[in-house]
N, C-alpha and C positions, 0 to 999 in steps of 0.2 A: 164704046172703046176707050174713050177718054176717062170715063168713070172707072173702068177696070184698071187702066194704067195708074189712075190716082190711088185706087185701093191697093194695088201692088206696091206702089211707092210708099204708102202709109204703113203697110204690113212690114215692108223691108226696113223702113226707118224704125218702126216699133220693135222689130226683132233685134236690130242693132242696138237700140237703146237698152232693151232688156239684157242683152248680152253684155254690154258695157257695165250695166249696173251689177250684174252677177260677178263680173271680174273684180269690180271695185269692192263689192261686199265680201268676196273671198279674201281679197287682200286685207280688208279691215279686220276680218275674223281670224286671219292667220296668227297674229300675236296671241289672241285669246286662246286659240286652239293649242298653240305651243305652250302657253302658261298652264293650261289644263293638263297637258302631258307631263310637264315638269312637276306640277303639284302631285300627280299620281306617282311619278317616280320618286318625289320627295317622301311621300307617305310610305312607299315601299321601303325606302332606306331607313325611315324612322321606325317602322313596324318590325322591330327585332327584339328578341328576348334579352332583357337586361341582366338575366341571371346566368352565372357561369359555373358555379360549383354545386349549388343546391339542386337536388333532383326532384324535390317535392312540390315546387311551384314555378310558374313562369310569370313574367311581368312584361307586358308589351304596351308601349306608349303610343298614343295617337293624338292629334291636335284636339284638345278639349277634354280628353278622357284617357284612362288607362284600363287595360284588361288584366286582371290577376286570376290565374287558374291554379288551384291547389290540386295537384295530381296524386298525392300520396298522403292523405290525411291520417291514415293509420296503416299498420302492417297489412299487406296483401289487399289493400282497398280496391274495389272493383268499380268505383265511381269517382268522378271529379267534381269540383265545385268552381264555378266561374263567377267573378264579381266585377262589376263595372264601377270604377272610381271616376266620378264626374266632377270636373272642375267648374267653377262658377261660370255660367253662361255657355258651358260646353254643350255641344250637340251630339247626341248619341244616335247611331244608325238604327233604323227600325229592326234590323236583324238581331240586334243585341238587347232590345228592350225587355225581353222576357227574363233576363238575368237580374239578380238583385243589384240595385244601383245605390251607391253610397256617395253622397255629396262630400267633396273634400275641399279644404282640409277639415278633418273631424275635430271636434272640440271636447268630447268626453268619451271615455272608454272603460270597459270592464275587461280585465284579462283573468285567465284561470290557471296560469302556471307561473311560477317565479322566474322561469327562463324568459318570459316576455318582458319582465321589468327592466333589465339592463338596457334593452333597446330604447325604451321610453326615456330612461335617464340620459343615455348618450345623445339622443336626439333633442334633449332639452324640453321634453313635453311631459315629464313625470307628473306635473300638476293636473294633467287631464285625467289621471286615473281616479275613478270615483267608487270602484268596488272591486273586491277580491275575496275568494274563498279561503278561509283560515288565515287570517292576517298574521298570526304568529310565525308563519313560515318565511315571511319577508325579512331579508337581511339588510338591504340597502338603507344606509343612514338617511338619505334624502327622503326616501319613500316612508321610512319609519316615522320621520318627523311629520309627514302628512297624515299618517295613521293616528299619531298622538294628537294632532290638531283636529281630529274627527272629520277629516276631509275625504277619507276612504272608508266605505262602509263594509262591514263584515257580511259575507254572503253564504256562510255555512261551509259545506264541503263541495268539491268539484262535481261529484256524481249526484249530489242532492242540493243544488243551488236554491237559495231562497228567492223564488220567483216574485214574491210580493215586493220585496225590497228592490229588486232589479226593475220591475215595472214602475215602481215609484221613482227610481233614479232616471229612467228613460235615457240610457247612454246612447250615443250615436252608433256605436258598434260594441258587440261582445265578441271577444276572441276566445274561442273554445278549442278543445282538442278532444279526440275520441280514441278509445282503445279499440273500438269496432263501430259498426253502423247502428249503434243502439244507445241513444241518449235522449230519453223522453223529455228531460228538463229543457234542453236546448230546442227541441222540436216545439215545445209548448211556448217558449219565448218567441220563436219565429211566427207562430200562429197568432201571437198577440201583436205582431207588427214590428218587432225589434229585429235589427240586422245582426245575424250571427255569422262570423267568418271562422272557418277552421284553419288552425295553424298546425303544421306537421313538422316543426323544427326538430322535435325529439326523435323523429323517424329517420333523419339523415345519417348516412354512414361515414361521412368524412368530416373532420373538424372544420374545415373552411365552408363546407356545405351547411353546417349548423349555423355558423356565424353569419352567413350571407342572408339569413332571414331578417336581418335589420332592414333590408331593402323593402320587405313586406310592410313594415311599420312606417318606413320613410315615405312610401307611396300613399299611405292613409293620411299622413299629415302634410302632404304636399312638400315634403323635404327629401326628395329623391337625391338631389345633389349632395346634401349633407350626409345622407346614408351611404352614398357611393364613396365619399371622402373617408368616412369612418371605416368602412369595410376595406378600402384600398390600403389604409394604414395597417390594419390588422393583417391583411394578406401579405404586405411587404415585410412586416416584422416576422411573421410566421416563416416565410420562405427564406429570410436571412438566417434565422435560427436553424432551419433545415440544412443550410449550407455549412454552418458551423458544426453541426452534429456529424456531418459526413467525414469530418477530420478525425473522428474517434478511432483509436487504435484497437479497441476491443468492444465486445458486447456483453455486458454483465447479464447474468441470468436473473429473471424477475418472477417472483411469486406475487399474486395479487388477491385482494379480497380477504374474507374471513368468515367465521361461522355466524349464522343467524338461525336461532333455534337449533334444528338438527341437521342443517345443510350448510355447505360452504359455497358461497356465491362469488363468482369472478367473471370478468368480461369474456365474451366469446371472440373468436379470432377475426370476425369481420366487423366488430364494433368500432366506434370512433375512439374509445379508450385504448383498444389494442393497437389501432393505427398510430396513435400518439407515441406509444411505447416503441413501436417499430421505427418510427421516424426519428425518435431520439437515440436510435442505435442501441436499443436494448433487446435482449433475447427473452421475450415473453414465452413462458413454458407452454402455454396453451394457444399459441398463435396459429397453429395448424387447424384448429376447430373452425367450423362454419357457423354463421349466424351473427345477428347484430345485437342480441340481448345479453342475458347472463347465463352462464353455466351453473348448474346446481349439482354439486358433487358431494360425496361422503368425505368425512375427515380423512379416513384411511387412504382414499384415492389421491387426495391432495398431498398428504404426507409422503406417499411413495414417490411422487414425481417432484415435489417441491422442497423436500427436506434440505437439500444442499444449495438452494437458490442463493445467489449473492446478496440480494436485497428483497425487501417485502414492502409493497405499497398496499396499505389496508383500505377498507371501504369508508373509513372516516368516522366510525362509531366509537373509537377509543381516543383518549387524550394522552395516554401514557402507557409504558410497558407494564406498569403495575396494574392498571385497569384491564389490560389484555389478559394477564396471567390470572387475575381474579375471575374473569369471565370464563376462561378455559385454560387450566394448568398445562394442557398438552401443547399449547403454543410454544412452550419452551423447548420442544423437540426440534424446532427448525433452526438451522444454522444462522439465518438472517436475524432471528430473535436473539440468539446467543451472542452474536457480534454487534447487537444494537444497531442493525441496519434496517430499521423499520420506519417507514415514512407515512404520514397522515396529513389530510387536509382539514382535520377536525378543529383546528385552533381558531380560525376566523369565523365568528358567529355574529348574528344580529342580536339586538337587545333581548329578544324573546326566544332565542335558541336556534333560529334558522341558520343552517350552514351555508356560508357565502359561496362555497365551491359549487353546490348544486344550482344556485341561482345564476352565478356569473360565468362559470367555466365554459359552458357551451357557446357563449357569446364571445369569449376571449381565448380561443385556442392558442393564440400567440404567446400568452402568458403561461398557459399550462405546459406547452411544449418547452418553453425556456426553463421552467421549473424542473421538468423531468430531465432535460439535458444536464442541468446543474447537478441533479442527484446522481445521474449515471456517470457523468464525465465532468467532475468539478474543475478539472484543469482547463477545460475549454471556455469556461465562463468564470474566471478567477475573481472578478469584482461583483458578480451578480448575487443577490440574496433572493431566494424563492419567495414568491408572493403567497401562494396557496399552501404549499407543503412545508412541513417541518419534520425533523428527525425526532422520534419519540424518545423520551428519557425515562 
């Protein structure tokens, strides 16, 4: 009996001891559990898309890495591309390890469109460019100096890149773009272990959407803060000019484009170029058309609708009215030509003939919009001188 009493007392004491230990352990673990909950909550708050205007990619930051997903690499694309940008010592979850991983910040790059170059220059990383297809297209003075110093290699043409040179260069990343899901050269480079990222900036339908792709490059170089600051300035200036344009008392009618071979090419109604004309308070005569590319029309069709347009913004292939009339004497039938209200962005070129507008304009819609407002409504910006455009003489 005494033994049973002793066992019962021991069990009771042992139970109380274990119970007290459990309470103490729970109290000790409570702060850590709370921290864990807060960390999860923090991660959820951090894990948001940093992109606001662009529809072709998302950028989501996590501690130690970022996830970039390109959702619209070419028109009507039915596949997306996800890339993991890993910071030094950053840990990537197992669930993401099957995606291409790029250590950042990158140190060398190959790009395949001149529209990529301004982002590198604005971010202060132009010196990391080591290869480009058809160097003569580059207009940037800073990058042209690198080309002349033999620091940027010629890579042939975009659809037929010189794979031997690229493999020899071993860039950290290659920024490509596709017209469709068929680019054997880029596929071959990936099979050889190089990292290819698709860039769909040219596919964006809004001016600020195109410009926001600077954040894509900012993420690659570990310069997201700088990219955000640069874009915020562009956005602010663009929206300020938009407010100025709303003060316009009229909307001049606009003819755009010109003949190439036997067709007249001009922007469709859903294109970013058309949006700029609308937001500058202009009456673009083909604004009601749908599509984001170019219309291809006969001369007679354009003449019928655009003969009496107030002004004409050409495609940039002419530098004077004399050049226009030499190319096609029928241009003289348009009122805008007769009144010398023809504007072009042909004047600013690089040393080897590349037109600066094609390179820089998609990245700087704030400048383009301001130029067009000045052309359409000079009274609203009395002291401003257009950067890209000039009236042809």
